[in-house]
C-alpha positions as a Markdown table, in Angstrom:
| # | Residue | x | y | z |
|---|---|---|---|---|
| 1 | Met | 19.2 | 35.8 | 87.5 |
| 2 | Lys | 21.3 | 37.3 | 84.5 |
| 3 | Val | 21.8 | 41.0 | 84.5 |
| 4 | Leu | 23.3 | 42.9 | 81.5 |
| 5 | His | 24.8 | 46.2 | 82.3 |
| 6 | Ile | 25.2 | 48.7 | 79.4 |
| 7 | Val | 28.0 | 51.4 | 79.9 |
| 8 | Thr | 30.0 | 53.7 | 77.7 |
| 9 | Arg | 33.3 | 52.5 | 78.8 |
| 10 | Ile | 34.8 | 50.2 | 81.5 |
| 11 | Asp | 37.8 | 52.5 | 82.1 |
| 12 | Ser | 38.6 | 53.9 | 85.6 |
| 13 | Gly | 35.7 | 55.9 | 86.8 |
| 14 | Gly | 32.6 | 56.1 | 89.0 |
| 15 | Ile | 30.4 | 53.6 | 87.1 |
| 16 | Ser | 33.0 | 50.9 | 86.7 |
| 17 | Thr | 33.8 | 51.2 | 90.4 |
| 18 | Phe | 30.1 | 51.3 | 91.4 |
| 19 | Leu | 29.6 | 48.0 | 89.5 |
| 20 | Tyr | 32.9 | 46.4 | 90.8 |
| 21 | Asn | 31.9 | 47.3 | 94.4 |
| 22 | Tyr | 28.5 | 45.8 | 94.2 |
| 23 | Tyr | 29.4 | 42.7 | 92.4 |
| 24 | Gln | 32.2 | 41.8 | 94.9 |
| 25 | Phe | 29.5 | 41.6 | 97.6 |
| 26 | Leu | 26.5 | 40.1 | 95.6 |
| 27 | Asp | 25.7 | 36.3 | 96.0 |
| 28 | Arg | 27.2 | 35.3 | 92.6 |
| 29 | Ser | 25.4 | 31.9 | 92.8 |
| 30 | Ser | 22.0 | 34.0 | 92.4 |
| 31 | Val | 23.1 | 36.9 | 90.4 |
| 32 | Gln | 25.2 | 37.0 | 87.3 |
| 33 | Phe | 26.5 | 40.2 | 85.8 |
| 34 | Asp | 27.5 | 40.7 | 82.2 |
| 35 | Ile | 28.8 | 44.0 | 80.9 |
| 36 | Val | 28.6 | 45.5 | 77.4 |
| 37 | Ala | 30.6 | 48.6 | 76.5 |
| 38 | Ile | 31.4 | 50.7 | 73.5 |
| 39 | Asp | 34.6 | 49.4 | 71.7 |
| 40 | Thr | 37.4 | 51.9 | 71.8 |
| 41 | Gly | 39.9 | 49.7 | 70.0 |
| 42 | Thr | 41.8 | 48.9 | 73.2 |
| 43 | Arg | 41.4 | 46.7 | 76.2 |
| 44 | Gln | 39.7 | 48.8 | 78.7 |
| 45 | Ala | 41.1 | 49.4 | 82.2 |
| 46 | Tyr | 38.5 | 47.3 | 84.2 |
| 47 | His | 38.3 | 44.5 | 81.7 |
| 48 | Asp | 40.5 | 42.1 | 83.6 |
| 49 | Ile | 39.3 | 43.1 | 87.0 |
| 50 | Phe | 35.7 | 42.2 | 86.0 |
| 51 | Glu | 36.6 | 39.0 | 84.4 |
| 52 | Ser | 38.5 | 38.0 | 87.5 |
| 53 | Leu | 35.1 | 38.2 | 89.2 |
| 54 | Gly | 33.5 | 36.1 | 86.7 |
| 55 | Val | 31.9 | 39.0 | 84.8 |
| 56 | Arg | 31.6 | 38.5 | 81.1 |
| 57 | Val | 32.6 | 41.7 | 79.1 |
| 58 | Phe | 31.4 | 42.4 | 75.7 |
| 59 | Tyr | 32.2 | 45.2 | 73.2 |
| 60 | Met | 29.6 | 46.7 | 70.7 |
| 61 | Pro | 30.9 | 48.6 | 67.7 |
| 62 | Asp | 30.9 | 52.4 | 67.8 |
| 63 | Pro | 28.5 | 53.2 | 64.9 |
| 64 | Ile | 25.0 | 53.5 | 66.4 |
| 65 | Val | 23.2 | 51.2 | 64.0 |
| 66 | Gln | 25.7 | 48.5 | 64.3 |
| 67 | Arg | 25.7 | 49.0 | 68.2 |
| 68 | Leu | 22.0 | 48.3 | 68.3 |
| 69 | Val | 22.1 | 45.3 | 66.1 |
| 70 | Phe | 24.9 | 43.9 | 68.3 |
| 71 | Leu | 22.9 | 44.5 | 71.3 |
| 72 | Ala | 19.9 | 43.0 | 70.0 |
| 73 | Lys | 21.8 | 39.8 | 69.2 |
| 74 | Leu | 23.4 | 39.9 | 72.7 |
| 75 | Ile | 20.1 | 40.1 | 74.4 |
| 76 | Arg | 18.4 | 37.5 | 72.3 |
| 77 | Ser | 21.1 | 34.9 | 72.6 |
| 78 | His | 21.8 | 35.4 | 76.4 |
| 79 | Arg | 18.1 | 35.8 | 77.5 |
| 80 | Tyr | 18.6 | 38.3 | 80.1 |
| 81 | Asp | 16.3 | 38.8 | 83.0 |
| 82 | Ile | 17.4 | 42.3 | 83.5 |
| 83 | Val | 19.0 | 45.0 | 81.4 |
| 84 | His | 20.5 | 47.8 | 83.5 |
| 85 | Ala | 21.7 | 50.9 | 81.5 |
| 86 | His | 24.0 | 53.6 | 82.6 |
| 87 | Ile | 24.2 | 56.1 | 79.7 |
| 88 | Glu | 22.0 | 58.8 | 81.0 |
| 89 | Leu | 19.2 | 59.8 | 78.3 |
| 90 | Gln | 20.8 | 57.5 | 75.6 |
| 91 | Ser | 19.8 | 54.6 | 77.8 |
| 92 | Ser | 16.4 | 55.0 | 76.4 |
| 93 | Val | 17.4 | 53.7 | 73.0 |
| 94 | Tyr | 19.1 | 50.6 | 74.5 |
| 95 | Leu | 16.2 | 49.9 | 76.7 |
| 96 | Ala | 13.8 | 50.1 | 73.9 |
| 97 | Val | 15.7 | 47.2 | 72.2 |
| 98 | Ala | 15.5 | 45.3 | 75.4 |
| 99 | Ala | 11.7 | 45.9 | 75.5 |
| 100 | Leu | 11.5 | 44.7 | 71.9 |
| 101 | Phe | 13.1 | 41.5 | 72.8 |
| 102 | Gly | 11.0 | 40.9 | 76.0 |
| 103 | Val | 13.4 | 41.7 | 78.7 |
| 104 | Arg | 11.1 | 42.1 | 81.9 |
| 105 | Gly | 13.4 | 44.2 | 84.0 |
| 106 | Arg | 14.6 | 47.4 | 82.2 |
| 107 | Val | 16.4 | 49.8 | 84.5 |
| 108 | Ala | 17.6 | 53.3 | 83.6 |
| 109 | His | 20.3 | 54.4 | 86.0 |
| 110 | Ala | 21.0 | 58.2 | 86.2 |
| 111 | His | 24.5 | 59.1 | 87.4 |
| 112 | Leu | 25.1 | 62.7 | 86.3 |
| 113 | Ser | 23.1 | 65.8 | 87.5 |
| 114 | Met | 23.3 | 68.1 | 84.5 |
| 115 | Ala | 19.9 | 68.2 | 82.9 |
| 116 | Arg | 20.0 | 68.5 | 79.0 |
| 117 | Ser | 17.5 | 70.5 | 77.0 |
| 118 | Gly | 16.6 | 70.6 | 73.4 |
| 119 | Leu | 14.2 | 68.6 | 71.1 |
| 120 | Lys | 16.5 | 65.5 | 70.9 |
| 121 | Asn | 16.8 | 65.3 | 74.7 |
| 122 | Arg | 13.1 | 65.8 | 75.2 |
| 123 | Leu | 12.3 | 62.9 | 72.7 |
| 124 | Leu | 14.8 | 60.7 | 74.6 |
| 125 | Arg | 13.4 | 61.6 | 78.1 |
| 126 | Thr | 9.9 | 60.7 | 76.7 |
| 127 | Leu | 11.0 | 57.4 | 75.2 |
| 128 | Met | 12.9 | 56.6 | 78.4 |
| 129 | Asn | 9.8 | 57.0 | 80.6 |
| 130 | Leu | 7.9 | 54.9 | 78.2 |
| 131 | Val | 10.2 | 51.8 | 78.1 |
| 132 | Val | 11.7 | 51.6 | 81.6 |
| 133 | Ser | 10.4 | 49.3 | 84.2 |
| 134 | Ala | 12.4 | 50.9 | 86.9 |
| 135 | Arg | 14.0 | 54.3 | 87.3 |
| 136 | Val | 17.0 | 54.6 | 89.7 |
| 137 | Gly | 19.6 | 57.4 | 90.3 |
| 138 | Ala | 22.8 | 58.1 | 92.2 |
| 139 | Ser | 21.1 | 61.2 | 94.0 |
| 140 | Asp | 18.1 | 63.4 | 93.8 |
| 141 | Leu | 19.7 | 65.7 | 91.5 |
| 142 | Ser | 20.6 | 62.9 | 89.1 |
| 143 | Ile | 16.9 | 61.5 | 89.1 |
| 144 | His | 15.4 | 65.1 | 88.3 |
| 145 | Ala | 18.1 | 65.7 | 85.6 |
| 146 | Val | 17.3 | 62.5 | 83.7 |
| 147 | Phe | 13.7 | 61.5 | 84.2 |
| 148 | Gly | 12.2 | 65.0 | 84.7 |
| 149 | Lys | 10.2 | 66.5 | 87.5 |
| 150 | Arg | 6.9 | 64.5 | 86.6 |
| 151 | Tyr | 8.7 | 61.0 | 86.9 |
| 152 | Ala | 11.2 | 61.8 | 89.7 |
| 153 | Lys | 8.9 | 60.6 | 92.4 |
| 154 | Lys | 8.7 | 57.1 | 90.8 |
| 155 | Ala | 12.5 | 56.8 | 91.0 |
| 156 | Ile | 14.7 | 55.3 | 93.8 |
| 157 | Ile | 18.2 | 56.1 | 94.9 |
| 158 | Leu | 20.8 | 53.2 | 94.6 |
| 159 | Tyr | 23.5 | 54.5 | 96.8 |
| 160 | Asn | 27.1 | 54.7 | 95.6 |
| 161 | Ala | 28.4 | 52.5 | 98.6 |
| 162 | Val | 32.0 | 51.6 | 99.3 |
| 163 | Asn | 33.9 | 48.8 | 101.0 |
| 164 | Leu | 34.8 | 50.2 | 104.5 |
| 165 | Asp | 37.4 | 47.5 | 105.1 |
| 166 | Lys | 39.5 | 49.1 | 102.5 |
| 167 | Phe | 38.9 | 52.9 | 103.2 |
| 168 | Gly | 38.8 | 53.0 | 107.0 |
| 169 | Phe | 41.7 | 55.3 | 108.0 |
| 170 | Arg | 44.9 | 53.7 | 109.3 |
| 171 | Lys | 47.9 | 55.9 | 110.1 |
| 172 | Pro | 50.6 | 53.1 | 109.5 |
| 173 | Ile | 49.2 | 52.9 | 105.9 |
| 174 | Arg | 49.3 | 56.7 | 105.6 |
| 175 | Asp | 52.9 | 56.8 | 106.8 |
| 176 | Thr | 54.0 | 54.1 | 104.6 |
| 177 | Gln | 52.3 | 55.6 | 101.5 |
| 178 | Arg | 53.7 | 59.3 | 102.2 |
| 179 | Glu | 57.2 | 57.8 | 102.6 |
| 180 | Lys | 56.9 | 56.0 | 99.3 |
| 181 | Leu | 55.8 | 59.1 | 97.4 |
| 182 | Lys | 58.4 | 61.3 | 99.2 |
| 183 | Leu | 55.6 | 63.3 | 101.0 |
| 184 | Met | 56.5 | 62.8 | 104.7 |
| 185 | Asp | 56.9 | 66.4 | 105.4 |
| 186 | Lys | 54.5 | 67.7 | 102.9 |
| 187 | Phe | 50.9 | 69.3 | 103.0 |
| 188 | Val | 49.0 | 67.1 | 100.3 |
| 189 | Leu | 46.0 | 68.4 | 98.4 |
| 190 | Gly | 44.5 | 65.6 | 96.4 |
| 191 | Phe | 42.1 | 65.2 | 93.3 |
| 192 | Val | 40.8 | 61.9 | 92.4 |
| 193 | Gly | 38.7 | 61.7 | 89.1 |
| 194 | Arg | 38.7 | 62.2 | 85.4 |
| 195 | Leu | 40.7 | 65.3 | 84.1 |
| 196 | Ser | 37.9 | 66.8 | 82.3 |
| 197 | Ile | 35.8 | 70.1 | 81.9 |
| 198 | Gln | 33.0 | 68.7 | 84.2 |
| 199 | Lys | 35.6 | 68.5 | 87.1 |
| 200 | Asn | 36.5 | 72.2 | 86.8 |
| 201 | Val | 40.3 | 71.2 | 86.9 |
| 202 | Phe | 41.6 | 74.7 | 85.9 |
| 203 | Phe | 39.9 | 76.2 | 89.1 |
| 204 | Leu | 41.6 | 73.4 | 91.0 |
| 205 | Leu | 45.0 | 74.6 | 89.6 |
| 206 | Asp | 44.2 | 78.2 | 90.7 |
| 207 | Val | 43.2 | 77.1 | 94.2 |
| 208 | Phe | 46.4 | 75.1 | 94.5 |
| 209 | Ala | 48.7 | 77.8 | 93.2 |
| 210 | Leu | 47.2 | 80.2 | 95.9 |
| 211 | Val | 47.8 | 77.8 | 98.7 |
| 212 | Leu | 51.3 | 77.1 | 97.5 |
| 213 | Lys | 52.1 | 80.8 | 97.7 |
| 214 | Gln | 51.3 | 81.0 | 101.3 |
| 215 | Lys | 52.4 | 77.3 | 102.3 |
| 216 | Ser | 55.5 | 76.4 | 100.2 |
| 217 | Asp | 55.6 | 72.7 | 101.4 |
| 218 | Thr | 52.3 | 71.9 | 99.6 |
| 219 | Ile | 52.0 | 69.2 | 97.0 |
| 220 | Leu | 49.1 | 68.5 | 94.6 |
| 221 | Leu | 48.4 | 64.8 | 93.8 |
| 222 | Leu | 46.3 | 64.3 | 90.7 |
| 223 | Val | 45.0 | 60.7 | 90.5 |
| 224 | Gly | 43.3 | 59.9 | 87.3 |
| 225 | Asp | 43.6 | 60.8 | 83.5 |
| 226 | Gly | 41.6 | 62.5 | 80.9 |
| 227 | Glu | 41.3 | 64.6 | 77.7 |
| 228 | Leu | 42.5 | 67.8 | 79.5 |
| 229 | Arg | 45.9 | 66.3 | 80.9 |
| 230 | Thr | 48.2 | 67.8 | 78.2 |
| 231 | Glu | 46.4 | 71.1 | 78.6 |
| 232 | Met | 46.7 | 71.0 | 82.3 |
| 233 | Glu | 50.5 | 70.2 | 82.0 |
| 234 | Leu | 51.0 | 73.2 | 79.8 |
| 235 | Arg | 49.1 | 75.5 | 82.3 |
| 236 | Ile | 51.1 | 74.0 | 85.2 |
| 237 | Asn | 54.3 | 75.0 | 83.4 |
| 238 | Gln | 53.2 | 78.4 | 82.7 |
| 239 | Met | 52.2 | 78.9 | 86.4 |
| 240 | Asp | 55.6 | 77.7 | 87.3 |
| 241 | Ile | 54.2 | 75.1 | 89.8 |
| 242 | Ser | 55.3 | 71.8 | 88.1 |
| 243 | Glu | 57.8 | 70.9 | 90.8 |
| 244 | Asn | 54.9 | 70.7 | 93.3 |
| 245 | Val | 52.4 | 68.8 | 91.1 |
| 246 | Ile | 52.4 | 64.9 | 90.8 |
| 247 | Phe | 50.4 | 63.2 | 88.0 |
| 248 | Leu | 49.6 | 59.6 | 89.2 |
| 249 | Ser | 47.3 | 58.7 | 86.2 |
| 250 | Asn | 44.7 | 55.9 | 86.9 |
| 251 | Arg | 45.7 | 53.9 | 90.0 |
| 252 | Asp | 44.2 | 50.8 | 91.9 |
| 253 | Asp | 45.5 | 52.0 | 95.4 |
| 254 | Ile | 43.0 | 54.8 | 95.9 |
| 255 | Pro | 42.4 | 54.0 | 99.7 |
| 256 | Glu | 46.0 | 54.2 | 100.5 |
| 257 | Leu | 46.3 | 57.4 | 98.5 |
| 258 | Met | 43.4 | 59.0 | 100.3 |
| 259 | Met | 45.0 | 58.2 | 103.6 |
| 260 | Ala | 48.2 | 59.8 | 102.4 |
| 261 | Met | 46.3 | 63.0 | 101.4 |
| 262 | Asp | 45.4 | 65.9 | 103.8 |
| 263 | Val | 42.7 | 67.5 | 101.7 |
| 264 | Leu | 40.6 | 66.3 | 98.8 |
| 265 | Leu | 39.3 | 69.0 | 96.3 |
| 266 | Leu | 36.3 | 68.5 | 94.1 |
| 267 | Pro | 35.3 | 71.6 | 92.4 |
| 268 | Ser | 33.1 | 70.1 | 89.7 |
| 269 | Phe | 30.5 | 72.1 | 87.7 |
| 270 | Tyr | 28.2 | 69.1 | 88.1 |
| 271 | Glu | 28.0 | 65.6 | 89.6 |
| 272 | Gly | 25.5 | 63.1 | 90.4 |
| 273 | Leu | 26.6 | 61.5 | 93.7 |
| 274 | Pro | 30.4 | 61.1 | 93.5 |
| 275 | Leu | 31.6 | 57.9 | 94.8 |
| 276 | Val | 35.1 | 59.6 | 95.5 |
| 277 | Leu | 33.4 | 61.7 | 98.4 |
| 278 | Val | 32.0 | 58.7 | 100.1 |
| 279 | Glu | 35.5 | 57.1 | 99.8 |
| 280 | Ala | 37.1 | 60.2 | 101.2 |
| 281 | Gln | 34.7 | 60.5 | 104.2 |
| 282 | Ala | 35.3 | 56.8 | 104.9 |
| 283 | Ala | 38.9 | 57.6 | 105.0 |
| 284 | Ala | 38.4 | 60.5 | 107.3 |
| 285 | Leu | 39.7 | 62.8 | 104.7 |
| 286 | Lys | 38.5 | 66.3 | 104.8 |
| 287 | Ser | 37.0 | 67.4 | 101.3 |
| 288 | Leu | 36.4 | 70.8 | 100.0 |
| 289 | Val | 33.5 | 70.4 | 97.4 |
| 290 | Ser | 31.6 | 72.4 | 94.8 |
| 291 | Asn | 28.1 | 73.4 | 96.1 |
| 292 | Asn | 26.9 | 72.0 | 92.6 |
| 293 | Val | 27.3 | 68.5 | 94.3 |
| 294 | Thr | 24.2 | 67.0 | 96.0 |
| 295 | Lys | 24.1 | 67.4 | 99.8 |
| 296 | Leu | 23.1 | 63.7 | 100.2 |
| 297 | Val | 26.7 | 62.8 | 100.2 |
| 298 | Gly | 27.6 | 65.3 | 103.0 |
| 299 | Ile | 27.1 | 63.0 | 106.0 |
| 300 | Thr | 30.1 | 63.6 | 108.2 |
| 301 | Glu | 32.0 | 66.7 | 109.3 |
| 302 | Phe | 34.7 | 65.8 | 106.9 |
| 303 | Ile | 32.9 | 67.5 | 103.9 |
| 304 | Gln | 32.5 | 71.2 | 103.3 |
| 305 | Tyr | 30.6 | 72.8 | 100.4 |
| 306 | Glu | 31.5 | 76.1 | 98.7 |
| 307 | Ala | 30.7 | 78.0 | 95.5 |
| 308 | Ile | 33.2 | 77.7 | 92.8 |
| 309 | Asp | 33.4 | 81.4 | 91.9 |
| 310 | Asn | 36.3 | 82.4 | 94.3 |
| 311 | Ala | 39.6 | 80.6 | 94.4 |
| 312 | Gln | 40.9 | 82.8 | 97.2 |
| 313 | Leu | 38.1 | 81.7 | 99.4 |
| 314 | Trp | 38.9 | 78.1 | 98.9 |
| 315 | Cys | 42.5 | 78.8 | 99.6 |
| 316 | Asp | 41.6 | 80.7 | 102.9 |
| 317 | Ile | 39.3 | 77.8 | 104.0 |
| 318 | Ile | 42.0 | 75.1 | 103.3 |
| 319 | Leu | 44.7 | 77.0 | 105.3 |
| 320 | Ser | 42.5 | 78.0 | 108.1 |
| 321 | Glu | 40.4 | 74.8 | 108.6 |
| 322 | Phe | 42.0 | 71.9 | 106.9 |
| 323 | Val | 45.7 | 72.1 | 107.8 |
| 324 | Asp | 45.6 | 69.9 | 111.0 |
| 325 | Tyr | 42.6 | 67.7 | 112.2 |
| 326 | Pro | 42.0 | 64.4 | 113.9 |
| 327 | Arg | 41.1 | 61.4 | 111.7 |
| 328 | Tyr | 38.9 | 58.8 | 113.2 |
| 329 | Ser | 36.5 | 56.0 | 112.2 |
| 330 | Val | 33.1 | 57.0 | 110.8 |
| 331 | Glu | 31.9 | 53.5 | 109.8 |
| 332 | Asn | 28.7 | 53.7 | 111.9 |
| 333 | Ile | 27.7 | 57.1 | 110.2 |
| 334 | Ile | 28.6 | 55.6 | 106.7 |
| 335 | Thr | 26.5 | 52.5 | 107.4 |
| 336 | Ala | 23.5 | 54.5 | 108.8 |
| 337 | Asn | 23.4 | 56.6 | 105.7 |
| 338 | Arg | 23.4 | 53.4 | 103.4 |
| 339 | Phe | 26.9 | 53.9 | 102.0 |
| 340 | Asn | 28.2 | 50.5 | 103.3 |
| 341 | Ile | 28.5 | 48.1 | 100.4 |
| 342 | Arg | 28.0 | 45.1 | 102.5 |
| 343 | Glu | 24.5 | 46.1 | 103.2 |
| 344 | Glu | 23.5 | 47.8 | 100.1 |
| 345 | Ala | 24.5 | 44.8 | 97.8 |
| 346 | Asn | 21.8 | 42.8 | 99.6 |
| 347 | Arg | 19.3 | 45.6 | 98.8 |
| 348 | Leu | 20.3 | 45.6 | 95.1 |
| 349 | Ser | 19.7 | 41.9 | 95.0 |
| 350 | Asp | 16.2 | 42.4 | 96.5 |
| 351 | Phe | 15.6 | 45.2 | 94.1 |
| 352 | Tyr | 16.3 | 42.9 | 91.0 |
| 353 | Asn | 14.2 | 40.2 | 92.4 |
| 354 | Gly | 11.4 | 42.4 | 92.8 |
| 355 | Leu | 11.6 | 43.6 | 89.3 |
| 356 | Ile | 11.3 | 40.2 | 87.8 |
| 357 | Asn | 8.7 | 38.7 | 90.3 |
| 358 | Arg | 6.1 | 41.5 | 90.3 |
């Protein structure tokens, strides 16, 4: 069974991690993933990682007409059983091409939860619901945002599952990582994700600065990169907190870094179902999270939701409730809530088989 995944980029981020996690645990003798992304002129971050798993990676040109011509040739030459698109409402255009060339399984996957209005987006949503053969989403919020209320009941959730073998908390790893980063006697707030408007990163800095005023041994670890990095660096210098902020850019040791952290902060304006919160809970890492994030991911006592209109409140919660707490295995809870990748990979394989055999 040949499955083509269409994404914007295969840089570090939720969708790339989602595909990597699932393909690691699929039976590759029965399911083959290929990935096509938009060419950015550089070798994208996950390229070699995917190829090491046997995934073929293709790049389509940026201009939209050339992009669609490239995709049509790719689908026609490789005869895919399923095309699985991850580009929100724009997926409708790619899936229309797949339908034109007779692909039986056409999957639209909603990852973000911000509903888009306007005539163009209404037309894309209408086209989407005409050309798909299956609607899936990361969460209830994502499904409603992309497919609309009328079709939400026809969609299913594909859980952003994680490898518990990697993320289960181990104190020796925490100690080693903290020593490596010179954090042994520090209180560590962490952020993992793209440095973008969506993630509300300037509110994050405000919260950190307030905590630092009251607890001078606090460090902020920023794991990830993005278009706001330069502006964040400028703001950090203006706030005179640069000595307590560490930019780690994109990393492949996220489990170890989460074990080293004391608190994860995610004050996003919108999300679908952020994989980082599943990972944090698997690592028994307390997380303070925007109440714009779906409650589907709040499955353990290690996560707390708050409004993002009061940085002082976030500071007070961190200092009163998150400074010292026990960390223990939550594997049974993660598995029971369908976030264990070993089990969910089998369900994805069954889902694909159902699409082409019905």
